[in-house]
BANUPA-243930 format. One record per residue: residue in one letter; x, y, z of N, C-alpha, C in turn. Coordinates in steps of 0.1 Angstrom, whole numbers, plus 5000, padded with zeros to 4 digits. Layout:
REM residues N
aXYZXYZXYZ/...
This chain:
REM residues 429
m725151508234726251578232726551458218/y727251538205727751508193729151498196/d729651398189731051418182731251528176/l730351568166730651648155729451728150/i729551868150728551928146728952058133/v728552008123729052078110727752168110/i728252278107727552438102727752498087/g726752438078726952418063726852328061/g725552308050724852198040725752218029/g727052288024727252288014728452178004/w729152218001729752087993731052058006/a731652148012732352078024732052058032/g730852068040730052018053729551928048/v728851888036728351768036729051668034/n730451648027731351558027731951568038/a731951658045732651648060731751548068/a730251558068729551488076729251358070/k729351328056729851168051730751118056/k732051198057733251108061732751088075/a732851198084732851188096731751048100/k730551008094729750938099730250808094/e731150778080731750668078733050628091/l733450718096734150728107733650678117/g732850668120731950638133731750758142/l731650898139731550988146730151008145/n729351038161727651098160727851218154/t727251238144727351388133726151428135/c726051588135724851658131725151758122/l724451798110724651868104723351988101/i723852098103722952218102722852318091/e722052318084721852398069720552448070/k720652598068719252678071718652698061/n719252678046718752678035718652528027/e718852538018718952388009719952328008/l720252188011721452118012721952137998/g723552138001723952137985724752287983/g724252357993725152497993725152547979/t725852647978726152757963726152627955/c726952547955727252447946726352397936/l725652347947724152267940723252337932/n722952467945721852537942722152667935/r722952747938723252867931724452877921/g725152757920726752787910726752657900/c727652587909728552507895727252407887/i726352337894725352277889724252357879/p723752447886722952517880723352657864/t724652667869725252707856725752617845/k726152517850726452397841725452337832/a724152357839722652347832722852407820/l722452557825722252627814723252607802/i724452627807725552617795725552487787/q725052417790724952257781723452287773/s722552347777721452397768722152477761/a722852577761723452667748724552587740/r724852507746726152407736724952317728/v724252267734722952167725722552297709/f722252407715721652527706722852507698/t723852547698725052547689725252457683/f725152317687725452217680724152207669/c722852237673722052237663722052357653/k722452467657722952557646723652527637/k724652437640725852407626725652277625/s724552227629724152067621724152027607/g724152117602724452177585725752117582/s726752137587727952127586728551977587/f727651907594728051787595726951707588/g726051737580725451667573724051637576/i723551737588722251687592721351837588/e720551797579719851927572718351977581/g717552067578716352057580715952087598/v717452107603717352187616717152297621/d716152357625715652497626715652517642/p716452517652716252537665716252687669/a715252677682714852827690714652837701/v714952897711715552877726713952917731/n714052807740712752837747713452877764/f713552967768714053017779713352917794/t712252917791711652877801711952737804/k711952657793711952517796713552497800/i714552577791715552577798715852577812/q714952677818715152707832714352607840/e713352517837712752427843713852287843/r714252287833715252167833716252167845/k716852277844717752317854717252307870/g716152367871715352317883715352177884/a714952077875714451937877715851847881/l717151947877718251847878718851917891/i718752007896719152037909717851947923/r716951947919715751897927716451707931/q717051677916717051527918718451507925/l719451577921721151587930720351637941/r719751707946719451707961718851597966/r718351567964717451417967718651327971/g719551317960720851217960721651247975/t721951387975722751447985722251427998/e720451448001719751378013720151238015/f720051138005720351008006721751018015/m722651028000724351058008723851058025/l723351118030723851168044722851098052/k722250978049721350888059722450848067/g722050848080722750848093723350938099/v723251058094723551218099722351278103/e722351328116721051408118721551508111/v720351578102720151728095719251808101/i719651908104718852018113718552138101/n717352168099716952258088716652408097/a717852478099717552598108718952668106/e718952788112720252888114721052828127/a722252828126723252788136723652918142/k723952928153724753038160725452988173/f726753048172727352998184727253028196/l727252978207726852998219728653028226/s729352918225730352898231731552818221/d732452788222733452728219732952558213/s731752488226731552388218730052388221/e729552488222727552488219727352588208/v726152548201725652598192724252598196/s723352698190721852698189721452668172/a720152588174719952578161718652498163/g717352608160715952548157715352518170/g715952638181715252668194715952568204/k717152488199717752408210719152418211/t719652418221720952428225721852298223/l722752308213723452148209724852178213/k725552068219726852048223727651928217/a729051978213729551898205731151918213/k731951768204733351758213734251858203/y733151848187734251938177733051988170/i733652118164732752198155732952208138/l732652198132733252218118732552358111/i733052468110732552598104732552548087/a731252548079731452528067730352598060/t730352748060729352828060729652888047/g730452848038730452918020730753048019/s730453108010730653258005729653297999/l729353437998728453547994729153627983/p728353667971728853727960729453877968/v730253947960730854077969730154207958/e730054287965729454437958730554537957/l730354597950731654717949730754877956/e731754937960731455057970729955157965/k730255167949729555257942728455137931/i728655037933727854967924727254837934/k725654837942725554707948724254677942/f724154577945722754457941721754547945/d720554537933718854597938718054487931/g718554387931717754277923717154287911/k717054407905716154407895717254497881/k717854577883718854597874720054577878/i720554577886721954507893721654387897/i722354307894721954127900723154087902/s723053997911724353887916724753767905/s725353697907725953577899724653427906/d724053477919722953417924721753417915/q721253577917720053627908719853577898/i721053587888720753577874720253437867/l720553337879719953217878718553227877/d718153287881716453287882716053377872/l716253417864715953497850714553417845/k713653517841712353437831712653437822/e713653497816713953507802715053557799/a716053517788717253607786717153767782/p717753827787718154007784718253997771/q718154107765718154187752719854217753/s719954287762721454337766721854287780/l723254297778723854247794725354307798/l725654377804726654437814727254337823/i728354277821728854227831730254327835/i730354317845731454387855731754287864/g733054227856734254157863734354087853/g735454037848736053927840736553777841/g736253777855736753637859735753537857/v736253437861735653297860734053297859/i733353347868731753377865731353437854/g732153567851731853647844731953567831/c733053557826733353517817732353377810/e732053277820731053167820729853267814/f729153367818727853417818728053457803/a729053537800729453627788729153527780/n729753387778729453287770728253227767/l727653207779726053157778725053267773/f725053377778724053437770724253527756/s725753507754725853577742725453447730/t725653347736725153207725723353217724/l722953277734721453237734720653377731/g721753467724721053587715721553697726/t721953717734722053877745723153907738/k723054047734723854147735725154177747/v726354117750727054087759728354207760/t728654277770729954367771729954317788/i731654277784731954227795733554337802/v733454387811734254467818734954437829/e736654427823737554397837738654507841/k738854537849739554657854741054607853/m741154517852742754417851743254437838/p744154417831744954407818744054297809/q743954197814743554057808741954017812/l741453947807740453877811740953747821/l739553697829740753597839741953587841/p742153697849743253757863743653647868/g745153607864746053527870746053407861/i745453407852745753257845746553317836/d746953177830748353207814747453297809/t748753397804748553497793747953467780/d748553377775748453287760746853267761/t746453227770745153187774744453257774/a744253357782743353477787743353547770/k744453577763744353627753743253547741/k743453427739742953367732741453347734/i741053327747739453327751739153467747/e739853607747739253747747738953717730/a740053657723739953667709738653597704/v738153497709736953407704735853487707/f735653547725734353597730734753717718/k735453777712735253917702734553857690/k735353747684734953697673733253647673/n732853597683731453567685730653677691/g730953797688730153957691730353997704/i730653907711731053987728731654117728/t731554217735732554347733733054317749/v734454297747735154277758736154437756/k735754457770736754597775737554537790/t738854527785740054527798740954667802/g741154657813741954747822741054857820/v740054857825738954937826737654957838/n737855017845736955057856735555057854/a734555007859733055017856732655117864/s731555197860731055317862729755327866/a728955347876727455367877726555427861/g727455507855726955537844726655447833/d727755357835727655227822726455187822/i725855157837724555047834723455117828/k722955237824721855277817721555207807/d723055177798722655187784722454987782/y722154947795721754767789720554747799/e719954667794718654597803719354537816/l720254477817720554437831721854407833/t722454447845723954417846723954317856/l724854237853725654117864726954187872/l726654187881728154217889729054137898/c729754087891730453937896732253987898/v732554057910733854077912734153997921/g734053907926734453817934733353757943/r733853677956733053647966733853667982/r733153667991733553668002733253538012/a733853528023733353438031732153458041/n731253378042730053408047730253398061/t730453478070730853408086729953518091/a729153588085728853708097727853668105/g726653548100725353498105725553428120/v727053388121726453238132727653288143/q727453408148727953408160729553428163/i730353438155731553378157732353438166/e731753548170732753658179732553578194/k731753458192730953398207732353308211/t733253288200733853168203735553228202/g735853348201737453408199738053318187/i737353258179738253228165738653358158/k740153348153740753428147740153438132/t739653538125739653558113740453708107/l740253668091741053778085739753838072/e739453978081738354048073737153938079/s736453848068735353758072735853598073/a736953608068737453438064738153408079/v737853268078738153158092739753148085/i740453188097741953168098742153018102/v742652918091742952768099744652758095/d745052618098746452598097746152478087/d747752448083747652348073746552218076/y745952198087744952068091743952118093/l743452218085742052278090741452318101/k742352358112742152358124742252498127/t741152548133741752708138742352768153/n742752878155743152908170742452848180/i741252768178740452738190740552588191/p741252488197741752338191740652228190/n739152248189738152168186737552238174/i737652358170736652408159737552418146/y737352338135737852338123736952438115/a737552428102736752538091737352448078/a736252478069736452418056735652508044/g736552468031735552548020735552688017/d734452758015735152908008735352978022/c734752958030734552998047736353048050/t736952978043738652988047739253088035/q738453098026738853178017740253138010/k740353008010741752988005741552957989/f741052867981740852827968739152837969/m738552927964737052907962736552787952/l736952657954736252567945735452487949/a734352397945733752317949734552197954/h734952167945736152007944736952017955/f737552137958738852187971737852187984/a736252237981735652207994735652098000/a735252037992734751887993735751787998/y737351817991738251757998738651838012/q738751968012738951988026737951968037/g736751938033735851848043736151748046/k736351668038737051518039738151488053/i739251598048740251598052740051678068/a739251728070738651808085738251718093/a737151628086736651518093737851438098/q738651358087739751278092740451328106/n740851478104741751508116741151488130/m739851568131739051578139738551398144/a738351308136738151198141739351098145/d740751168140741851108145742050968150/k741950868140742050758144743650658149/g744350798149745850698152746450748143/c746250778133747150748119747850888118/g747550968125748351128125747751218119/l747551338118746651428111747451458099/r746551518091746451478074746751628068/k747651668063747551868057746451838044/a746251948042745251988033746052078022/d747051938011747651978003747452077988/n747652157989747252297975747852297966/s748652197963749752217951749152187937/s748052077937747452037927745852017924/i745452187927744352167925743552197908/p743052147902742452177889741352287890/s741552397879740752517878740052487864/c738552487863737852457851737152537847/i736952637834736152737835735252707819/f734052677823733352627814732952687802/t733352777795733252867784733152777774/e733152847758733352787749734652837738/p735752787737736152657743736352657758/e736352527762736752507774738252557783/i738352587792739752637799739952517813/a741052507812741152417824742752417828/c743052437840744652477844744652377856/v746252317859746652277869747952317871/g748352317883749952337887750152507882/i751552517884751752637880751652667862/s751552787859751752837844752852877841/e752552887826754152947822754153057825/t753553137825753353317830753753307847/e753453207855753753177870755253177869/a755553057862756752987863758153107859/k757453197848758653257845758953367853/g757753437860757553557871758453517884/k758553367885759653317897760953297892/g760953307879762453257870762653117874/l762053067872762452897871762852847857/n763352767859764252697846763152587837/i762052637831761552537825761152517815/k760652427809760552347791759052397791/v758552447780757152437776756952367768/s755952317768755652207753753952217750/r753752257739752352297733751952217723/f751352217718750352147707748852237707/d748852257694747452317689746052197686/f745352237692744052117687743652147670/l744352247664743952267651744652107642/g745552087651746251977646745951807647/l744851827657744651697662743151627657/g743051487653742251417644740651447648/m740651397663739251417673738851547672/a739951667672739251827674738451857658/r739451797650738851797634737351737632/v737551607640735751557638735151587645/m735151647654734051737665733651857658/d734951917647734552057642734852157655/e735952107665736152207678737552227679/t738052297668739652327667740352457672/d739652537680740152637686740752627702/g742452647701742852647714743852537710/f744652527725746052457724746152397740/i747052307741747152257753749052277758/k749352327766750652347772750652267787/i752152197785752652147797754052187801/i754052207814755152277821756152197826/s757252177823757952047828759252117832/d759752097847761252137850762452067841/s762852197835763952177827765152017832/a765552067844766851987848766451837852/s764651827861764451737867763151647857/d762851717850761651687838760451687844/e760251707856758851677865758051777860/v756451707855755851817855755351877866/l754952017861754952157871753752137871/g752852127858751852227855751252217839/a750252257838749652237827748452327827/g747952377810747152477809746252387795/i744752427795744452377782743252477778/i742952527770741952577761741652527747/g740452457752739852377737738752257743/p738552187733737152077735737851987745/r736751957756736851887765737751907776/a738552017776739752057786739552027799/t738252057807737851997818737651877821/e737651797812737751647813739551597811/v740051637801741651597800742351657812/v741751747820742651827831743151717840/g742051637843742351547854743751427851/i743951407838745151337837746351387842/l746351557837747351617839747251677856/t746251677865746451687876747151567885/l746651427880747551277885748651307883/a749451367872750651387867751351467878/v750851637881751351717889751451657902/s750251577905750251557918751051437925/a751151337915752251187915753551267914/r753751377905754851417903755951357892/l755051307882755451237869756451287860/k757251227855757951307845757551307830/a757651427827756951447812757551347802/a758251237805758951167795758051057797/q757351027809756350917816755050957810/l754651057806753351117799753651037785/r754951147780755151127769754450997764/d755550877769755150727762754250677769/t753150717775752050677778751150657766/i750350557761749850497753748450557752/f747950667744746750747749746050647737/a744650677737743550587726743250717715/h743250637706743250707688742150687688/p741050757682741250927681740550987694/t741451037700740751117714741451237716/i740651327726741251477726742051477735/s742551357744743451327754744851287746/e744851267735746151267729746851397724/a746451487731746851617728748251617737/i747951577749748951537757750551497751/s750451347748751651317740752151397729/e751151437722751151487706752551637715/a751951687727752651817733753751767735/l754051677742755151617744756751567732/
């Protein structure tokens, strides 16, 4: 009899199991594939490894403008993929080490009841069970994955060579990152998004800026357009990335009476399902499909199940940073200017363009800007958005500001080191 069984070894499950172990719970983690889930094996890490190779290629091509001559770079896609694979294996070993003290079972888990799970031919019992089964790519009714001509964001990571031409259906985060990546490597890319802008839901000015940069770099962008099966014939390969859905179909969730909405597990603010001893965390809850939020949820769920007398803790969703690894990078946290105006909030928008920043000039990466949204009356920082160099790092400072409910004046009067990209924060204010 375990204190906790975790179903799923992605970032929610791994962090939950690690926290549970630290809190003294006898924990078992069940994962049918590789530890690390989508993030480590088919998402965050492999995509960023490929993107970093593309960035190095870009740096080499522009080395002449920095006074470095004689550099003639060429893309070896096989070696790029080999480096990606090596990174994944190294980090997977680190994940295994992190889970020392947790029993890990490499098998498919299926519910037998509210407190029993079958895995590896055994029936396992636990006081608590955490569902952390992640998510899967979504297909369209008339356009489905065939693994050859039409592929998912999982399958594109295993290509042997970069395609000559690529149609990307879906202009969200995944679509934009892959568009940027393959265009940099020399592929002719077209990206189609049915909404009026790329990156639906993000600040309008930011979306317009990345669209302009894409077009300048030779990417064909079509917004407000529905892709059809007929479009596919003109391209060597089609990447279909129109979203992800909770992955709960294989665990026999119907054996428990857990309430779901379509495939997503319904949880309360404490990550508890309608069954008192069963919790859920990560993409399977379909709240925010971000690896860092999944990790956060996993830890909160473990703390609540351990319940060491400190009271249950809510999974606060108000200050989650979102990062997009295009070139230039995009990052945001809290409320955007577009959202604030839509809600009729009385806000102040502070903006600074990277064109005027010393370090951006030094790096020769001046495309973009930073926006900070504050409440006009209280001066509280409500949100921020960045498109520009190192945006995904700088957003950490702004996430702290939103989370701690700092005043814009406090950020403005903070001394930032010079010359750095983070100086853009104080310059904006």
